[in-house]
DSSP file (Angstrom, degrees, kcal/mol; ACC not computed):
  #  RESIDUE AA STRUCTURE BP1 BP2  ACC     N-H-->O    O-->H-N    N-H-->O    O-->H-N    TCO  KAPPA ALPHA  PHI   PSI    X-CA   Y-CA   Z-CA
    1    1 A X              0   0    0      0, 0.0     2,-0.5     0, 0.0     0, 0.0   0.000 360.0 360.0 360.0 128.9   -5.1  -14.7  -30.2
    2    2 A X        -     0   0    0      2,-0.0     2,-0.0     0, 0.0     0, 0.0  -0.969 360.0-131.7-118.3 118.2   -8.2  -14.9  -27.9
    3    3 A X        -     0   0    0     -2,-0.5     2,-0.4     1,-0.0     0, 0.0  -0.326  17.2-146.7 -66.9 149.6   -9.1  -11.7  -26.1
    4    4 A X        -     0   0    0     -2,-0.0     2,-0.7     0, 0.0    -1,-0.0  -0.955   8.4-135.1-118.3 135.7   -9.8  -11.9  -22.4
    5    5 A X        -     0   0    0     -2,-0.4     2,-0.0     1,-0.0    -2,-0.0  -0.814  29.8-128.2 -89.2 117.9  -12.4   -9.8  -20.6
    6    6 A X        -     0   0    0     -2,-0.7     2,-0.7     1,-0.1    -1,-0.0  -0.340  12.2-127.1 -67.7 145.9  -10.8   -8.5  -17.4
    7    7 A X        -     0   0    0     -2,-0.0     2,-0.6     2,-0.0    -1,-0.1  -0.847  20.9-145.3 -92.7 116.1  -12.6   -9.0  -14.1
    8    8 A X        -     0   0    0     -2,-0.7     2,-0.3     2,-0.0    -2,-0.0  -0.724  15.1-150.6 -85.3 122.6  -12.8   -5.7  -12.3
    9    9 A X        -     0   0    0     -2,-0.6     3,-0.0     1,-0.1    11,-0.0  -0.737  15.1-158.1 -97.9 141.7  -12.6   -6.2   -8.6
   10   10 A X        -     0   0    0     -2,-0.3    -1,-0.1     1,-0.1    10,-0.1   0.717  40.8-131.5 -85.0 -23.5  -14.3   -3.9   -6.0
   11   11 A X        -     0   0    0     10,-0.1     2,-0.5     1,-0.1     9,-0.2   0.082  11.0-103.4  84.2 157.1  -12.0   -4.9   -3.2
   12   12 A X  E     -A   19   0A   0      7,-3.0     7,-2.8     2,-0.1     2,-0.1  -0.974  28.2-124.7-121.8 119.1  -12.9   -5.9    0.3
   13   13 A X  E     +A   18   0A   0     -2,-0.5     2,-0.3     5,-0.2     5,-0.2  -0.428  42.4 160.0 -63.5 132.4  -12.5   -3.5    3.3
   14   14 A X  E >   -A   17   0A   0      3,-2.9     3,-1.8    -2,-0.1    -2,-0.1  -0.840  61.6 -19.5-158.8 115.9  -10.3   -5.0    6.0
   15   15 A X  T 3  S-     0   0    0     -2,-0.3     3,-0.1     1,-0.3    -2,-0.0   0.818 125.4 -48.3  59.7  35.6   -8.3   -3.3    8.8
   16   16 A X  T 3  S+     0   0    0      1,-0.3    17,-0.4    24,-0.0    -1,-0.3   0.348 124.4  92.2  87.6  -7.6   -8.3    0.1    7.2
   17   17 A X  E <  S-A   14   0A   0     -3,-1.8    -3,-2.9    15,-0.1     2,-0.6  -0.691  74.0-128.2-109.4 166.4   -7.1   -1.2    3.8
   18   18 A X  E     -AB  13  31A   0     13,-2.2    13,-1.7    -5,-0.2     2,-0.3  -0.968  30.5-154.2-114.0 112.7   -9.1   -2.3    0.8
   19   19 A X  E     -AB  12  30A   0     -7,-2.8    -7,-3.0    -2,-0.6     2,-0.6  -0.662  10.8-157.9 -92.4 141.0   -7.9   -5.8   -0.2
   20   20 A X  E     - B   0  29A   0      9,-2.3     9,-0.7    -2,-0.3     2,-0.1  -0.898  23.4-135.1-116.1  98.2   -8.1   -7.2   -3.7
   21   21 A X        -     0   0    0     -2,-0.6     2,-0.4     7,-0.1     7,-0.1  -0.297  18.7-155.8 -59.8 127.7   -8.0  -11.0   -3.4
   22   22 A X        -     0   0    0      5,-0.3     5,-0.1     2,-0.2    -1,-0.1  -0.829  20.3-128.1-105.3 144.5   -5.6  -12.5   -6.0
   23   23 A X  S    S+     0   0    0     -2,-0.4     2,-0.3     2,-0.0     5,-0.1   0.113  86.6  77.4 -81.2  25.5   -6.0  -16.1   -7.2
   24   24 A X  S >  S-     0   0    0      3,-0.4     3,-0.7     1,-0.1    -2,-0.2  -0.965  75.2-135.8-132.6 150.5   -2.4  -16.9   -6.5
   25   25 A X  T 3  S+     0   0    0     -2,-0.3    72,-0.2     1,-0.2    -1,-0.1   0.633  97.4  53.5 -81.3 -12.6   -0.7  -17.6   -3.1
   26   26 A X  T 3  S+     0   0    0     70,-0.1     2,-0.3    71,-0.1    -1,-0.2   0.142 102.2  53.4-114.0  21.8    2.4  -15.5   -3.6
   27   27 A X    <   +     0   0    0     -3,-0.7    -3,-0.4    -5,-0.1     2,-0.3  -0.964  51.3 168.0-154.4 136.8    1.0  -12.0   -4.5
   28   28 A X  E     - C   0  95A   0     67,-2.1    67,-2.3    -2,-0.3     2,-0.4  -0.973  12.7-159.7-142.3 157.4   -1.5   -9.6   -3.0
   29   29 A X  E     +BC  20  94A   0     -9,-0.7    -9,-2.3    -2,-0.3     2,-0.3  -0.999  12.4 171.6-142.1 138.7   -2.5   -6.0   -3.5
   30   30 A X  E     -BC  19  93A   0     63,-2.0    63,-2.3    -2,-0.4     2,-0.4  -0.865  21.2-137.1-133.1 165.8   -4.3   -3.5   -1.3
   31   31 A X  E     -BC  18  92A   0    -13,-1.7   -13,-2.2    -2,-0.3     2,-0.4  -0.958  11.3-162.7-122.7 151.5   -5.1    0.2   -1.3
   32   32 A X  E     - C   0  91A   0     59,-2.6    59,-2.5    -2,-0.4     2,-0.6  -0.987   1.0-164.4-133.2 122.0   -4.8    2.6    1.5
   33   33 A X  E     - C   0  90A   0    -17,-0.4     2,-0.5    -2,-0.4    57,-0.2  -0.939  11.3-175.6-105.2 120.6   -6.5    6.0    1.6
   34   34 A X  E     - C   0  89A   0     55,-2.5    55,-3.3    -2,-0.6     2,-0.1  -0.972  16.7-140.2-118.1 128.6   -5.2    8.4    4.2
   35   35 A X    >   -     0   0    0     -2,-0.5     3,-2.5    53,-0.2    50,-0.3  -0.473  46.0 -75.9 -77.0 155.9   -6.7   11.8    4.9
   36   36 A X  T 3  S+     0   0    0      1,-0.3    50,-0.2    -2,-0.1    -1,-0.1  -0.295 123.0  16.8 -52.7 129.3   -4.4   14.7    5.6
   37   37 A X  T 3  S+     0   0    0     48,-3.4    -1,-0.3     1,-0.3     2,-0.1   0.233  98.0 123.0  89.5 -13.5   -3.1   14.4    9.1
   38   38 A X    <   -     0   0    0     -3,-2.5    47,-2.6    49,-0.1    -1,-0.3  -0.443  41.4-165.4 -79.7 155.4   -4.1   10.7    9.5
   39   39 A X  E     -F   84   0B   0     45,-0.2     2,-0.3    -2,-0.1    45,-0.2  -0.913  10.8-163.4-137.5 165.7   -1.5    8.1   10.3
   40   40 A X  E     -F   83   0B   0     43,-2.1    43,-2.9    -2,-0.3     2,-0.4  -0.981   4.2-159.0-150.7 136.6   -1.2    4.3   10.3
   41   41 A X  E     +F   82   0B   0     -2,-0.3     2,-0.3    41,-0.2    41,-0.2  -0.934  26.7 143.8-115.4 141.9    1.3    1.9   12.0
   42   42 A X  E     -F   81   0B   0     39,-2.4    39,-2.9    -2,-0.4     2,-0.4  -0.985  43.0-116.8-163.7 172.2    2.0   -1.6   10.9
   43   43 A X  E     -F   80   0B   0     -2,-0.3    37,-0.2    37,-0.2     2,-0.2  -0.967  40.7-108.9-117.3 133.3    4.5   -4.4   10.4
   44   44 A X        -     0   0    0     35,-2.7    34,-2.3    -2,-0.4     3,-0.1  -0.433  20.6-156.0 -64.2 126.7    5.4   -5.6    6.9
   45   45 A X  S    S-     0   0    0     -2,-0.2     2,-0.2    32,-0.2    -1,-0.2   0.846  73.3 -29.6 -71.3 -35.2    4.0   -9.1    6.4
   46   46 A X  S    S-     0   0    0     29,-0.1    32,-0.1    30,-0.1     2,-0.1  -0.776 109.2 -29.2-158.1-165.1    6.5   -9.9    3.7
   47   47 A X  S    S-     0   0    0     -2,-0.2    49,-1.4    30,-0.1     2,-0.4  -0.459  70.4-167.5 -61.8 134.3    8.4   -7.8    1.2
   48   48 A X  E     -ED  75  95A   0     27,-2.5    27,-2.8    47,-0.2     2,-0.5  -0.978  21.8-163.3-131.0 139.4    6.2   -4.9    0.3
   49   49 A X  E     -ED  74  94A   0     45,-2.8    45,-2.8    -2,-0.4     2,-0.6  -0.988  13.0-158.8-118.4 120.2    6.3   -2.2   -2.4
   50   50 A X  E     -ED  73  93A   0     23,-3.1    23,-2.2    -2,-0.5     2,-0.6  -0.889   4.3-161.6-101.4 120.4    4.1    0.8   -1.7
   51   51 A X  E     -ED  72  92A   0     41,-3.2    41,-2.6    -2,-0.6     2,-0.6  -0.905  10.6-144.5-105.3 120.4    3.2    2.8   -4.8
   52   52 A X  E     + D   0  91A   0     19,-2.8    18,-3.2    -2,-0.6    39,-0.2  -0.757  22.4 174.8 -94.8 120.3    2.0    6.3   -4.1
   53   53 A X  E     -     0   0A   0     37,-2.8     2,-0.3    -2,-0.6    38,-0.2   0.788  67.0  -7.0 -91.1 -32.9   -0.7    7.6   -6.4
   54   54 A X  E    S+ D   0  90A   0     36,-1.3    36,-0.8    15,-0.1    -1,-0.3  -0.975  97.6  30.6-156.3 164.9   -1.4   11.0   -4.7
   55   55 A X  S    S-     0   0    0     -2,-0.3    14,-1.0    34,-0.2     2,-0.4  -0.232  75.5 -78.4  84.8-169.3   -0.5   13.1   -1.7
   56   56 A X  E     -G   68   0B   0     31,-0.2    30,-3.1    12,-0.2    31,-1.1  -0.998  40.6-167.0-139.6 131.9    2.6   13.4    0.5
   57   57 A X  E     -GH  67  85B   0     10,-2.5    10,-2.6    -2,-0.4     2,-0.5  -0.965  15.7-146.5-129.0 137.8    3.6   10.9    3.2
   58   58 A X  E     -GH  66  84B   0     26,-2.9    26,-2.0    -2,-0.4     2,-0.4  -0.905  20.2-158.2 -98.0 127.0    6.1   10.9    6.1
   59   59 A X  E     +GH  65  83B   0      6,-3.3     6,-1.7    -2,-0.5     2,-0.3  -0.902  13.7 176.4-107.8 132.1    7.6    7.4    6.8
   60   60 A X  E     + H   0  82B   0     22,-2.3    22,-2.7    -2,-0.4     2,-0.5  -0.976  45.6  45.1-133.2 148.5    9.1    6.6   10.2
   61   61 A X  S    S+     0   0    0     -2,-0.3    20,-0.2    20,-0.2     3,-0.1  -0.849 109.8  34.5 130.2 -95.9   10.5    3.4   11.6
   62   62 A X  S    S-     0   0    0     -2,-0.5     2,-0.3    18,-0.3    19,-0.1   0.791 139.8 -18.5 -66.5 -27.4   12.8    1.4    9.3
   63   63 A X  S    S-     0   0    0      2,-0.1     2,-0.6     0, 0.0    -1,-0.2  -0.943  71.2-109.9-164.6 168.4   14.1    4.7    8.0
   64   64 A X        +     0   0    0     -2,-0.3     2,-0.3    -4,-0.2    -4,-0.2  -0.941  53.3 134.4-111.2 120.9   12.8    8.3    7.9
   65   65 A X  E     -G   59   0B   0     -6,-1.7    -6,-3.3    -2,-0.6     2,-0.4  -0.978  44.9-128.9-156.8 168.3   11.7    9.7    4.5
   66   66 A X  E     -G   58   0B   0     -2,-0.3     2,-0.3    -8,-0.2    -8,-0.2  -0.990  24.6-165.8-123.5 131.9    9.0   11.7    2.7
   67   67 A X  E     -G   57   0B   0    -10,-2.6   -10,-2.5    -2,-0.4     2,-0.2  -0.893   1.2-164.1-120.6 152.2    7.4   10.3   -0.4
   68   68 A X  E >   -G   56   0B   0     -2,-0.3     3,-1.9   -12,-0.2   -16,-0.2  -0.755  42.6 -60.6-124.8 170.2    5.2   12.1   -3.0
   69   69 A X  T 3  S+     0   0    0    -14,-1.0   -16,-0.2     1,-0.3    -1,-0.1  -0.229 121.6  29.1 -52.1 136.4    2.9   11.0   -5.8
   70   70 A X  T 3  S+     0   0    0    -18,-3.2    -1,-0.3     1,-0.4     2,-0.2   0.344  98.8 108.7  92.7  -5.2    4.6    8.9   -8.4
   71   71 A X    <   -     0   0    0     -3,-1.9   -19,-2.8   -19,-0.2    -1,-0.4  -0.631  53.7-147.7-102.8 163.7    7.2    7.4   -6.0
   72   72 A X  E     -E   51   0A   0    -21,-0.2     2,-0.4    -2,-0.2   -21,-0.2  -0.954   2.9-157.6-128.8 148.9    7.6    3.9   -4.6
   73   73 A X  E     -E   50   0A   0    -23,-2.2   -23,-3.1    -2,-0.3     2,-0.4  -0.996   8.6-149.1-127.6 131.1    8.9    2.7   -1.2
   74   74 A X  E     -E   49   0A   0     -2,-0.4     2,-0.4   -25,-0.2   -25,-0.2  -0.856  12.6-168.0-100.4 132.5   10.2   -0.8   -0.6
   75   75 A X  E     -E   48   0A   0    -27,-2.8   -27,-2.5    -2,-0.4     2,-0.1  -0.981  16.3-131.8-123.1 130.3    9.8   -2.3    2.9
   76   76 A X    >   -     0   0    0     -2,-0.4     3,-1.7   -29,-0.2   -32,-0.3  -0.414  40.1 -82.9 -76.5 154.4   11.5   -5.5    4.1
   77   77 A X  T 3  S+     0   0    0      1,-0.2   -32,-0.2    -2,-0.1    -1,-0.1  -0.276 113.1  16.3 -57.1 138.0    9.6   -8.3    5.8
   78   78 A X  T 3  S+     0   0    0    -34,-2.3     2,-0.3     1,-0.3    -1,-0.2   0.344  87.1 140.1  83.4  -6.3    9.1   -7.8    9.6
   79   79 A X    <   -     0   0    0     -3,-1.7   -35,-2.7   -33,-0.1     2,-0.4  -0.536  44.4-143.1 -75.0 134.3    9.9   -4.0    9.5
   80   80 A X  E     +F   43   0B   0     -2,-0.3   -18,-0.3   -37,-0.2     2,-0.3  -0.805  31.6 163.5 -94.2 134.2    7.7   -1.9   11.8
   81   81 A X  E     -F   42   0B   0    -39,-2.9   -39,-2.4    -2,-0.4     2,-0.4  -0.964  30.4-140.6-149.8 165.8    6.8    1.5   10.4
   82   82 A X  E     -FH  41  60B   0    -22,-2.7   -22,-2.3    -2,-0.3     2,-0.4  -0.995  11.5-159.5-131.2 134.4    4.4    4.5   10.6
   83   83 A X  E     -FH  40  59B   0    -43,-2.9   -43,-2.1    -2,-0.4     2,-0.4  -0.917   6.6-174.1-110.4 138.4    2.9    6.5    7.8
   84   84 A X  E     -FH  39  58B   0    -26,-2.0   -26,-2.9    -2,-0.4     2,-0.5  -0.978  18.6-138.1-133.8 124.6    1.6   10.0    8.3
   85   85 A X  E     - H   0  57B   0    -47,-2.6   -48,-3.4    -2,-0.4   -28,-0.2  -0.661  17.3-175.6 -85.3 126.1   -0.2   11.8    5.5
   86   86 A X  S    S+     0   0    0    -30,-3.1     2,-0.3    -2,-0.5    -1,-0.2   0.813  81.8  16.0 -82.1 -34.6    0.6   15.5    5.0
   87   87 A X  S    S-     0   0    0    -31,-1.1   -31,-0.2   -51,-0.1   -50,-0.2  -0.793 110.7 -67.8-125.7 168.5   -2.1   15.6    2.2
   88   88 A X        -     0   0    0     -2,-0.3     2,-0.4   -52,-0.1   -53,-0.2  -0.463  68.3-166.6 -56.6 130.8   -5.0   13.3    1.2
   89   89 A X  E     -C   34   0A   0    -55,-3.3   -55,-2.5   -34,-0.2     2,-0.4  -0.958  27.0-162.7-135.2 141.6   -3.1   10.3    0.0
   90   90 A X  E     +CD  33  54A   0    -36,-0.8   -37,-2.8    -2,-0.4   -36,-1.3  -0.995  18.6 178.4-122.6 127.1   -3.8    7.1   -2.0
   91   91 A X  E     -CD  32  52A   0    -59,-2.5   -59,-2.6    -2,-0.4     2,-0.4  -0.953  18.1-151.1-125.4 145.3   -1.2    4.3   -1.8
   92   92 A X  E     -CD  31  51A   0    -41,-2.6   -41,-3.2    -2,-0.3     2,-0.5  -0.947  11.7-155.9-110.0 138.5   -1.2    0.8   -3.4
   93   93 A X  E     -CD  30  50A   0    -63,-2.3   -63,-2.0    -2,-0.4     2,-0.5  -0.966   7.8-172.2-117.4 117.7    0.7   -2.0   -1.6
   94   94 A X  E     +CD  29  49A   0    -45,-2.8   -45,-2.8    -2,-0.5     2,-0.3  -0.933  27.2 149.6-104.6 130.6    1.9   -5.0   -3.6
   95   95 A X  E     -CD  28  48A   0    -67,-2.3   -67,-2.1    -2,-0.5     2,-0.6  -0.969  52.1-110.5-156.5 166.0    3.3   -7.7   -1.4
   96   96 A X              0   0    0    -49,-1.4   -70,-0.1    -2,-0.3   -69,-0.1  -0.931 360.0 360.0-101.6 116.3    3.9  -11.4   -0.7
   97   97 A X              0   0    0     -2,-0.6    -1,-0.1   -72,-0.2   -71,-0.1   0.516 360.0 360.0 -70.0 360.0    1.6  -12.5    2.1
């Protein structure tokens, strides 16, 4: 067994997200910080899993739902949606670009 020292990434701000470049073509991860009352509209680039770390978010578009910290939302490729934060919110997006 040979231990590996992980490389801690700072992320690159881009289009309201913080992108963490991955060294593989079929996986990407971003973070999105939304302040209470802020919103964001977008179209899913590919299959996306949004992991909610904090806050409360209203989702509109492909379906209408409310998510809280500790929950995940799956979005199909090409779906247009809108997020609106009820509280200060941190989300991670794992997706296939």
